[in-house]
N, C-alpha and C positions, 0 to 999 in steps of 0.2 A: 522261379516266378516268371510268368509270361510278360510280354511287352505291354499288352493292354492293361494288365493289373498294375504294372509299374507306373504307366502313364496316369491311371486312375488315382493311384496313391499320391503321385506328385501333384496332380490337380487338386485333390482334396487338401493336401498339406498347404499348397499355395493359397487356396481359397480360405482355409482356416486362419492362416497368418494374416491375410488381408482383412478378414473380419475382425480379428483381434485388434488390429491397428485402428480401424475405423469405429469399432464398437465403443460407445460411451456408456459407462456404468450408470451414470445419473439418468440418462434418457431411458435406458433399459428398465431401471427400477421404477421410474415414473410411469412408464407404459404398463408395467406389471401391476402397479397400484390401480391404474385406470381400468385395466381388464378385470381385476377382481371386483372393483366397484360396479362395473357394468353387468356382472353376473348376478348381483343381488336382485335386481328387478325380475330376472328370469326365474330365480329361485322362488321369489314371492309369488309369481304367477303359477308355478308348479304346485306350491303349497296350497294356493287358493283353489286350484282344480281338485286336489285331493280332498280338501275340506268341503268343497261343493258336492262332491260325490258322496261323502259321508252324510251330509245334511239331506241329500235327496233320498238316500237309502233309509235314513231315519224317518223321513216323511212318508215313504212308501210303507214302512213297517207300521207306522201309526194308522195309516189308512186301511191296511190289511187287517189289523187288530180290530178296528171298528167294523169292518166288513164281516169278520168272523162272528162278532157279537150280534150283528144285525141278522145274519143268516140263521144263527141259532134261535133267535127270537121268532123268525118267520117259520122255521121248521116246527117249533112248538105250537105256533098259532095254527098252522096247517093241520097238524095232528089233532088238535082240539076240534077243528071244524070238520074232521073226517075226510080231508082231502089228502089222501096218501100219495097220490100222483104228484101233487105240488110239493108235498113234504119231501118226496124222493128226489125231485129236481133240486130243491134247496140243499139237500144233503150232499149231492154231488158238487154243487158250487162251494159248499162249506169245506169239503175235503180239499178241493183245489186251492181255496183261500188259505187253509191251514198250511198246505205245502209251500205256497208262496211266502206265507209269513215266516215259516221256518227257514227257508232259503234266504230270504231278505235279512233275517236276523243274523245269519252267519256272514253274509256279505257286509252287514253293518259293523260287525265286530272287526272284520279285516280292515274295513275303511277307517274305523276309529284308531286302530293300531297304526295304519299307514299315515294318518294325519298326525299322530303324535311323533312318529319317526321323522316325517317331513319337517315338522316344526323344530324338532331337535336338531336335525341336519342343518336347517336354515340358521338357527341360532349359533350352532358350532361354526358354521362357515363365516358368519358375521364376526364372531369373536376371533376366529383365526385371521380374518381379513384385517381387523383392527390391530392384532398383534403383528402381522406381517407389514402392515403400513407403518407402524411405529419403528419396526426393525429397518424397513427400507429408508425411512427418513434419517435414521441414525447412520446408515450406510452412505446415504447421499451427503450428509454432513461430513462424514469421514472422507469421502471422495473429494469434496471441495477443499477440505483441510490439506489432503495429500497434494492436490493440485497447487495450492498456495505454497506448500513446502517445496514442491518441485521447482516452481518459479523462483522462490527464494534461493534454492540451491544453484540454479542456473545463473542467477544474478551474482551470487558469491563466487562462482567459478570465473565469471568474466571480470570480477573486481580483483585486480592484482595489486597488492600492497607495494611490491618492489617497483613496478612501473610508476606508480604515483610518487614514490620516494625519489626515484631518479628524475622525475619531472620537477619536483620541488628543488632538487639539487641544481638542475640545469638553470632554473629560473633564478635561484639565489646567486649562482655564478654570473649570470647575465646582468643582474642588477648590480652586483659588486663591480663588474667591469664598467658599467655606465657611471657609477658613483666615482670610480677611480678616474675615468676620463673627464668627468665634470670637474673634479678637484684639480686635475692637471691643467685643464683649460683655464680655470680660475687663477691658478698659480702663474701660468704663462701670461695671463692678462695683467696680473698685478706687477710683473717684472718686465713688461714690454717697454718699448721705446717711448710710447705716449705717456706711460706712467712715470718713467724717469724724467721726461721733459716737464711734467707737471711738478714733480718734486724739486727740480732745479729752479723752475719759475717761482715756486713758493719760497725757496731759500733766498733767491735774489730779491724777492719782494721784502722779505724780513731784513736783509742787509740794508736795502735802501731806506727802510723805515728807521732803522737804528742810526744810519748816517744823518738822516734828516733831524732826528731827535738831538744828536750831538751838535748840529749846527745851531739849533734853537738855543741850546744851553750856552754855547759860546757867545752868541749875540746878546744873551741876557746876562753875561758875566757870571754865570753860575759855575764855571769851571776855572780852576787856578792854572798856573803855568805847568805844574806837573800833570794836572789833569788834561791841560791843552795838549802837552806832548803825548800823553797817553791817547787823547782823542785823535791826535794826528796819526799816531801809530795805528789806532783802530780803523781810522778812515783809510789809511794806506793798506792796512790788512784787508779792509772791505774792498778796496780797488783791486788788490791782488786776487781776492776771492771772486770778484766779478770777472777778472781776466781768466781765472781758472774755470769759472762757470761758462764763460764764452767758449773756452777750448773744449769743455765737455759737451757743450751744445753743438759745436761744430762736428765733434766725433759722432754724436747721436744722429745728426742730419746725414753725415756720410754713410753711417750704418743703414739708415732707412733707404737711402738712395740705392745702395748696393743690393739690399733685399728686394726692392722694387724691380731692379734690373733682372735679378734671378727669377 
C-alpha cells in the first residue's frame, strides 16, 4: 500500500472518529424529520403539475372533439350547397383534427396514469414519513433515556460507599474524643481546689450552726449535765474539726500557690 493511500486512510479514520464523537443522534434524527417534512410541499407541487397537464389534455381533447363534430357538419352543408371546394378544405381540416384528437387521447391516458402514480407516490411518502417520524421520536426518547442512564452510572461510579463509611467513622471518633475531653474537664472541675474549698466552707458553716444551736439549748436549760458534757465534747469536737478544717484550708492554699508558681 502506497504512502498516499495510507495517509488517506488515516485521515478518513480520524475524521470518522471525530464525527462519531461530536455527532448527536437526537439532533440528526430531528434534522431528518425536518428534511422529510420539507419535501412534502415539493411533492405536492410535482403532483399538481402532473394533474394540471392531465386537465389541460382533457380540455384539448374536448375542444378537438367539438371541432371534429363542427367540421363534419360544415362538410355536409358544403356538399348540399354544391361547394365541393369548400367541402374539400373542411375535409382536410377534419382529418387533421381527428389525428390531433387521437394523439391527445393517447397523451391524456398517459397523463391520467401519471397523475394516479404521482398521487400514490405522494401518499406513500406521507405515510412513510409519519412512520419514520414516529420511529425517530421513539429513538430520540430512547437516546434521552440512555443519556440519563449514563449520567446515573457516572454518579454511581463517583459515589463510593467505603469512603462515606470511613468519614462517618472518623466523625464518630472525633465526637467521642470531644465527649471524653468534656467529661474529663467536668471531672477535674468538680475535684479542683475551688470545689474542695467550697465543700470545706460549707462543712464549717454546718459546724458553726450546730454549735450555736447547742449554746441556745444550754442557755434555755434544755440540756442536762450528761447532755452538757456531751455538748461540751461536741463543741470540743467541733473546735477540733475547725482546727482540722483550718489545716486542710492551709494545705489547699499552699497547693494553689505552688500551682500558680508553676
